[in-house]
C-alpha positions in Angstrom: 6.1 -21.9 7.7 3.9 -24.6 6.4 1.9 -23.8 3.2 -1.4 -25.6 2.5 -3.0 -25.1 -1.0 -6.5 -26.3 -1.6 -8.2 -26.3 -5.0 -11.7 -27.9 -4.4 -13.2 -27.0 -7.8 -10.4 -28.0 -10.2 -7.0 -29.7 -10.6 -4.3 -27.0 -10.4 -1.3 -26.9 -12.8 2.0 -27.4 -11.1 3.2 -24.0 -12.3 0.3 -22.4 -10.4 1.1 -24.3 -7.3 4.8 -23.3 -7.5 3.8 -19.7 -8.0 1.6 -19.7 -4.9 4.2 -21.4 -2.8 6.9 -18.9 -3.9 4.7 -15.8 -3.3 3.2 -17.0 0.0 6.6 -18.3 1.2 8.0 -14.7 0.9 5.6 -13.6 3.6 7.7 -15.6 6.1 10.4 -13.0 5.9 8.0 -10.4 7.3 7.4 -12.2 10.5 8.8 -15.3 12.1 5.6 -15.9 14.1 3.6 -17.1 11.0 3.0 -20.8 11.6 1.0 -21.7 8.5 -0.3 -20.2 5.3 -3.6 -21.7 4.0 -4.5 -20.8 0.4 -7.8 -21.7 -1.1 -8.2 -21.3 -4.9 -11.8 -21.4 -6.2 -13.8 -20.9 -9.3 -16.9 -18.6 -9.2 -19.9 -19.5 -11.4 -20.3 -15.9 -12.6 -20.7 -14.8 -16.1 -17.9 -12.2 -15.9 -14.3 -13.0 -16.7 -13.3 -12.3 -13.1 -14.2 -15.7 -11.8 -11.0 -16.8 -10.0 -11.0 -16.4 -6.3 -8.0 -16.7 -3.9 -8.4 -16.8 -0.2 -5.3 -16.6 2.1 -5.3 -17.2 5.8 -2.1 -16.7 7.8 -2.1 -18.6 11.1 -0.3 -16.6 13.8 -0.6 -17.5 17.5 -3.4 -15.4 19.0 -4.2 -13.7 15.7 -5.1 -15.0 12.2 -5.0 -12.8 9.1 -7.3 -13.4 6.2 -7.7 -11.9 2.7 -9.8 -12.8 -0.3 -9.6 -11.4 -3.8 -11.3 -12.1 -7.1 -9.7 -11.6 -10.5 -9.5 -12.8 -14.1 -6.5 -15.0 -13.4 -5.4 -17.0 -10.3 -2.0 -15.3 -10.5 -3.6 -11.8 -10.2 -5.9 -13.0 -7.4 -3.0 -14.5 -5.5 -0.9 -11.3 -5.8 -3.8 -9.1 -4.7 -4.5 -11.3 -1.7 -0.9 -11.3 -0.7 -0.7 -7.5 -0.9 -3.8 -7.3 1.3 -2.4 -9.8 3.8 1.0 -8.1 3.8 -0.8 -4.8 4.7 -2.6 -6.5 7.5 0.6 -8.1 8.8 2.4 -4.7 8.8 -0.5 -3.1 10.8 -0.5 -6.1 13.2 3.3 -5.7 13.7 2.9 -2.0 14.3 0.2 -2.5 16.9 2.5 -4.9 18.8 5.3 -2.3 19.2 
């Protein structure tokens, strides 16, 4: 699986990039049909502390999965997005049986 990480609003630390690659890479063990994982990390211009947004799109032939979560840290937003995509992936696999 190819992992593409985009951070249009800021320069990401290498530790954050490594964290995202590790967590998203684990999704590959759930399905061998995943071709690509696209992760978009953005900053929201809100006054609240929860201004970090993570969007994950898994590219699967014939069906793409998408989740977006907002949190106070990128790590939390990434983990919440992965949990949401994992749930969608499990539902998708059940519907294929």
